[in-house]
C-alpha positions as CSV (number, residue, x, y, z in Angstrom):
1,M,84.3,102.2,116.1
2,K,82.6,104.1,113.3
3,G,85.4,103.2,111.0
4,F,85.3,99.6,112.0
5,L,81.5,99.3,111.4
6,S,82.0,100.8,108.0
7,V,84.6,98.4,106.8
8,I,83.4,95.2,108.4
9,F,80.7,95.0,105.7
10,M,83.2,95.6,102.9
11,V,82.8,93.0,100.3
12,L,85.4,91.7,97.8
13,A,84.5,94.3,95.2
14,A,86.5,92.6,92.5
15,L,85.5,89.0,93.3
16,P,83.5,88.5,90.1
17,A,86.5,89.7,88.0
18,R,88.6,86.9,89.4
19,G,86.5,84.0,88.3
20,Q,84.9,82.3,85.4
21,V,81.2,81.5,85.4
22,D,80.5,79.5,88.7
23,V,77.7,77.0,88.2
24,A,77.8,75.4,91.6
25,H,74.9,75.7,94.1
26,R,76.1,78.1,96.8
27,R,74.4,79.8,99.8
28,T,77.2,81.1,101.9
29,L,77.6,83.6,104.7
30,T,81.1,84.8,105.3
31,I,82.6,87.2,107.8
32,Q,86.3,88.0,108.4
33,T,88.2,90.6,110.3
34,G,91.7,91.2,111.5
35,F,93.3,93.5,114.1
36,A,96.7,94.1,115.6
37,V,97.7,93.1,119.1
38,A,99.2,95.5,121.7
39,D,100.1,99.1,120.9
40,S,99.0,99.5,117.3
41,E,98.0,102.0,114.7
42,E,96.1,99.5,112.6
43,Q,92.6,100.5,111.4
44,P,90.4,97.5,112.0
45,G,89.2,96.0,108.7
46,G,87.4,93.1,107.2
47,F,84.4,92.2,105.2
48,G,81.2,90.2,105.3
49,F,78.8,89.1,102.7
50,Y,76.1,86.6,101.7
51,W,76.8,84.8,98.5
52,F,74.0,83.4,96.3
53,N,74.9,81.3,93.3
54,E,72.7,79.1,91.2
55,N,72.9,77.4,87.8
56,H,69.8,77.1,85.5
57,Y,68.3,80.0,87.4
58,P,66.0,81.8,86.9
59,W,65.7,79.8,83.6
60,T,67.3,76.8,82.0
61,N,70.8,77.6,80.5
62,T,71.2,80.7,82.7
63,A,73.1,81.3,85.9
64,L,72.7,84.0,88.6
65,R,75.2,85.1,91.2
66,V,74.4,87.8,93.8
67,I,76.7,89.1,96.6
68,F,75.0,91.2,99.3
69,A,77.0,93.0,102.0
70,G,74.7,95.5,103.5
71,I,76.3,98.6,102.1
72,F,77.5,96.9,98.9
73,V,75.8,94.6,96.4
74,D,77.1,93.0,93.2
75,S,75.5,90.5,90.8
76,E,76.2,88.7,87.5
77,F,73.8,87.1,85.1
78,S,75.1,84.5,82.6
79,C,73.4,82.9,79.6
80,F,74.8,79.8,78.0
81,L,74.5,79.7,74.2
82,P,72.2,76.8,73.1
83,A,74.4,76.1,70.0
84,S,77.6,76.3,72.0
85,P,76.9,75.4,75.7
86,N,80.5,75.9,76.6
87,I,80.2,79.6,75.9
88,A,78.4,82.0,78.2
89,I,77.7,85.7,77.8
90,G,76.6,87.9,80.5
91,F,76.4,91.2,82.3
92,G,76.8,92.4,85.8
93,G,77.0,95.4,88.0
94,G,77.0,96.7,91.6
95,G,78.2,99.3,93.9
96,G,78.3,100.6,97.4
97,L,80.0,102.6,100.0
98,N,83.7,102.6,101.2
99,I,84.8,100.0,98.5
100,D,87.6,102.3,97.3
101,S,88.5,103.7,100.8
102,I,92.3,104.0,101.5
103,V,94.1,103.7,104.8
104,P,97.8,104.4,104.2
105,Y,100.7,103.4,106.5
106,R,104.1,105.1,106.6
107,D,106.9,103.3,108.4
108,G,104.4,101.1,110.3
109,E,102.3,104.0,111.5
110,R,98.8,104.7,110.2
111,D,98.8,108.1,108.4
112,S,95.3,109.1,109.5
113,G,95.6,112.5,107.8
114,Q,95.9,110.8,104.4
115,Q,93.1,108.2,104.8
116,F,89.9,108.9,102.9
117,L,86.6,107.2,101.9
118,G,85.8,106.0,98.4
119,D,82.6,104.8,97.0
120,N,82.1,102.8,93.7
121,A,79.5,101.8,91.1
122,N,80.2,99.6,88.2
123,L,78.7,97.9,85.1
124,R,80.3,95.2,83.0
125,V,79.7,92.7,80.1
126,F,81.7,89.5,79.6
127,I,82.1,86.4,77.5
128,N,83.4,83.1,79.0
129,H,84.5,80.1,77.1
130,T,85.2,76.7,78.6
131,V,87.8,75.6,76.1
132,T,88.2,72.0,77.3
133,E,88.0,69.8,80.4
134,V,90.9,67.5,81.3
135,P,89.7,64.2,82.9
136,V,91.3,63.3,86.2
137,G,89.9,59.8,86.9
138,D,87.3,59.5,89.7
139,A,87.9,63.2,90.7
140,G,86.0,64.4,87.6
141,A,87.6,66.9,85.1
142,I,89.6,70.1,85.4
143,P,88.2,72.9,83.2
144,L,90.2,75.4,81.1
145,N,88.3,78.7,80.9
146,V,89.1,81.9,79.2
147,R,87.1,85.1,79.8
148,G,87.0,88.6,78.5
149,T,85.4,91.5,80.3
150,Y,84.6,95.1,79.6
151,A,83.7,97.2,82.6
152,V,82.9,100.8,83.4
153,S,83.1,102.0,87.0
154,G,82.6,105.3,88.8
155,S,84.8,106.2,91.8
156,F,83.6,108.9,94.2
157,Y,85.7,110.2,97.2
158,R,84.9,111.7,100.6
159,E,86.9,112.9,103.6
160,D,86.6,110.9,106.8
161,S,86.8,112.4,110.2
162,N,90.7,112.1,110.2
163,T,91.5,113.5,106.8
164,R,93.5,116.7,106.9
165,N,95.7,118.8,104.6
166,F,95.0,116.4,101.9
167,T,93.7,116.8,98.3
168,L,91.2,114.0,97.6
169,P,91.2,112.2,94.3
170,A,88.8,113.8,91.9
171,D,85.7,111.7,91.1
172,F,86.4,109.8,87.8
173,I,85.2,107.1,85.5
174,T,87.3,104.1,84.6
175,Q,87.0,101.9,81.6
176,S,88.7,98.5,81.9
177,L,89.4,95.6,79.5
178,T,90.4,92.3,81.2
179,A,91.5,89.0,79.7
180,E,91.7,86.0,82.0
181,I,92.7,82.4,81.7
182,R,92.2,79.8,84.4
183,F,93.0,76.1,84.5
184,G,91.2,74.4,87.3
185,G,90.4,76.2,90.5
186,V,90.6,76.0,94.2
187,E,87.3,75.2,95.9
188,P,85.9,78.4,97.5
189,G,85.3,78.1,101.2
190,L,87.1,78.6,104.5
191,L,88.0,75.0,105.1
192,T,87.9,73.3,101.7
193,R,90.4,70.6,101.1
194,R,91.1,70.3,97.4
195,G,92.0,72.4,94.3
196,L,94.5,73.0,91.6
197,E,94.7,76.3,89.8
198,V,96.8,78.1,87.2
199,Y,95.5,81.6,86.6
200,A,96.6,84.7,84.7
201,A,95.0,88.0,84.0
202,L,95.9,91.1,82.0
203,E,94.0,94.4,82.4
204,A,94.2,97.8,80.8
205,N,92.4,100.7,82.4
206,Y,91.6,104.3,81.2
207,R,90.5,107.0,83.6
208,S,88.4,110.0,82.6
209,G,88.9,113.1,84.7
210,F,91.7,111.8,86.9
211,E,94.1,114.2,88.5
212,A,97.0,114.1,90.9
213,F,96.0,113.9,94.6
214,G,97.5,113.8,98.0
215,P,99.3,116.5,100.1
216,N,99.3,119.6,97.9
217,G,97.8,117.5,95.2
218,A,101.1,115.7,94.4
219,L,101.3,112.4,96.3
220,F,101.6,110.5,93.1
221,P,101.7,111.5,89.4
222,A,98.4,111.6,87.6
223,H,98.0,108.8,85.1
224,S,94.9,108.5,83.0
225,T,96.0,105.0,81.9
226,Y,97.4,102.1,84.0
227,Q,98.0,98.4,83.3
228,R,98.3,95.4,85.5
229,A,99.3,91.7,85.1
230,F,98.6,89.1,87.7
231,G,99.1,85.4,88.0
232,D,99.1,82.5,90.4
233,I,99.7,78.8,90.8
234,A,97.9,77.1,93.7
235,L,97.5,73.6,95.0
236,K,95.3,72.4,97.9
237,L,95.7,68.7,98.6
238,P,94.4,66.3,101.2
239,V,97.2,64.1,102.6
240,G,95.4,61.5,104.7
241,T,93.5,63.5,107.2
242,N,95.8,66.5,106.8
243,T,95.6,69.2,104.2
244,V,98.5,71.0,102.5
245,F,98.1,74.3,100.6
246,A,100.7,76.1,98.6
247,K,100.3,79.2,96.4
248,V,102.7,81.3,94.4
249,S,101.4,84.6,93.1
250,G,102.7,87.8,91.6
251,G,101.7,91.0,90.0
252,L,103.2,93.7,87.8
253,G,101.9,97.2,87.4
254,N,102.5,100.3,85.2
255,N,101.5,103.8,86.1
256,I,100.3,102.6,89.5
257,D,99.2,104.8,92.4
258,E,97.5,104.1,95.8
259,L,94.1,103.6,94.2
260,S,95.3,100.9,91.7
261,A,98.1,99.3,93.8
262,Y,98.1,95.7,94.9
263,K,97.3,95.5,98.6
264,L,99.2,93.0,100.8
265,G,99.2,92.1,104.4
266,G,96.9,90.7,107.1
267,N,95.5,87.4,108.5
268,L,92.4,87.4,106.2
269,V,92.4,84.3,103.9
270,N,91.0,83.6,100.5
271,V,90.3,87.3,99.9
272,E,92.2,88.2,96.7
273,P,92.1,90.7,95.1
274,F,90.9,92.7,98.1
275,A,94.1,91.8,99.9
276,S,96.9,89.2,99.6
277,T,97.6,87.4,102.9
278,I,100.9,88.0,104.8
279,H,100.2,86.9,108.4
280,G,101.3,89.3,111.2
281,Y,101.1,92.5,109.1
282,Y,98.3,95.0,109.1
283,T,95.5,94.2,106.7
284,R,96.3,95.9,103.4
285,E,99.3,97.6,104.9
286,I,101.6,97.2,101.9
287,F,100.8,99.1,98.7
288,A,102.8,97.5,95.9
289,E,103.4,98.4,92.3
290,D,105.0,94.9,91.7
291,F,105.3,91.9,93.9
292,Y,105.6,88.2,94.3
293,L,104.3,86.1,97.2
294,V,104.4,82.6,98.5
295,N,101.7,81.3,100.9
296,L,101.9,78.0,102.7
297,E,99.4,76.3,105.0
298,F,99.5,72.9,106.8
299,R,96.3,71.8,108.4
300,V,96.0,68.9,110.9
301,P,92.9,67.5,112.8
302,I,93.3,67.7,116.6
303,C,90.1,65.9,117.7
304,D,86.8,64.9,116.2
305,A,84.8,66.9,118.8
306,R,83.6,70.0,117.0
307,Q,86.0,69.1,114.1
308,L,88.8,70.9,116.0
309,T,91.7,71.5,113.6
310,G,95.1,73.2,113.9
311,H,96.6,75.5,111.2
312,L,100.2,76.5,110.5
313,Y,101.0,79.4,108.1
314,A,104.1,80.7,106.4
315,D,104.2,83.7,104.0
316,F,107.0,85.3,102.2
317,A,106.8,88.3,99.8
318,E,109.0,90.7,97.9
319,A,107.2,93.9,97.0
320,K,108.1,97.2,95.2
321,Q,106.3,99.5,97.5
322,L,104.5,102.8,96.7
323,D,106.5,104.7,99.3
324,G,106.4,108.2,98.1
325,A,109.2,108.8,95.6
326,S,111.4,105.9,96.7
327,R,109.3,103.0,95.4
328,D,111.9,100.5,96.8
329,W,111.8,96.7,97.0
330,H,111.4,95.2,100.5
331,S,111.1,91.7,101.9
332,F,108.2,90.5,104.1
333,L,108.1,87.3,106.2
334,G,105.1,86.2,108.2
335,L,104.5,83.1,110.3
336,G,101.3,82.1,112.0
337,G,99.0,79.5,113.5
338,G,95.5,79.0,114.6
339,F,92.6,76.6,115.0
340,S,89.2,76.1,113.5
341,F,86.1,74.3,114.8
342,R,82.5,73.7,114.1
343,G,80.5,76.3,116.1
344,P,76.8,76.8,116.8
345,W,74.3,76.4,113.9
346,Q,76.9,74.3,112.0
347,A,79.0,77.4,111.3
348,D,82.8,77.1,110.8
349,L,85.0,79.4,112.8
350,L,88.7,80.1,112.4
351,L,90.9,82.0,114.9
352,S,94.4,82.8,113.9
353,Y,97.6,84.6,115.0
354,G,100.4,85.9,112.8
355,Y,103.8,87.4,113.5
356,G,105.4,89.7,110.9
357,F,109.2,89.5,111.2
358,N,110.0,92.6,109.1
359,A,107.0,94.7,110.2
360,L,108.2,98.1,111.5
361,R,106.5,98.9,114.8
362,N,107.4,101.8,117.1
363,G,111.0,101.9,115.8
364,D,111.4,98.1,116.3
365,R,110.7,95.2,113.9
366,G,108.1,92.6,114.5
367,G,104.3,92.8,114.4
368,H,101.4,90.8,115.8
369,E,98.0,90.4,114.3
370,V,95.0,88.2,115.1
371,G,92.2,87.2,112.7
372,F,88.7,85.9,113.0
373,A,86.6,84.2,110.3
374,L,83.2,82.7,110.2
375,E,81.5,80.8,107.4
376,K,78.0,79.3,107.3
377,Q,76.8,77.1,104.4
378,F,73.1,77.0,103.8
């Protein structure tokens, strides 16, 4: 229970790094969690936060975004240049507990002796340019944004109650340069119905004071530098009263370890880069150096009462896992379903189930996970 309470308030630490300046009015409370069914070694995990976003606040031609998650807070302040209103410069920062915590799984079993807690604090500056906007009739226009970010973050590690015979990562400072380009965007929100996005990001990272860690201090090689490239193409489209969502994403890494790896698995939705969804697997079960992933969703209304809606999910991934020295490619297939409805206080709730076909569980294959999500717009 202690571990559950610590991670349920975990926010998407990298959320600001995955988006250009957001000028929409938002007051959103979001909570998500996932856990396995039946005999399981999964560590319950999830996140919850309150999201404040406002354009022309606190002054004209500025924008402020704040994410508050109890044990974590993050914010960005942007200023649009009067002579070039399509260009914004800004700064941001935040930090909190357990953001860099690691829960590793080996052959489907949680390796509690190698899990540990990680805290983080960061500062960044950025420049964002809306290059153009492509008209799409009555729907408005689709923007093309580019963004460059320089960030400095500190990572600090602690044992948890299960850690044993394990050399913790040394505390270190990371400097990061990130270049992003995004055409369009999928509306944020649990049950939004539209969006078109083409996104790509390149990042280079340098660690100061980093050393090998793990059992006997040699789980992975110590790399002071690592690089990652990520991209996705996504479409969310209303088809009559139904909604279709399709997304293809992938990532490449160089000098990757558990701390910098892509994390895949779980029933949580819309949570990249915290985790990439593969229904039926443990949340963040798969640590990948390289991967590609296809996510599909079909949503159909069931009845008007409480806006009851059915959801069908299908996910397929190929990932080069960080599995000790082997680092092999493996296939992952997840199918799922669920339903959403309008709950008390006009909050949207989503309950889901997923089955992971290739998940290794107690010597057999096949895993079950359920998820819960709540979202309230103010």
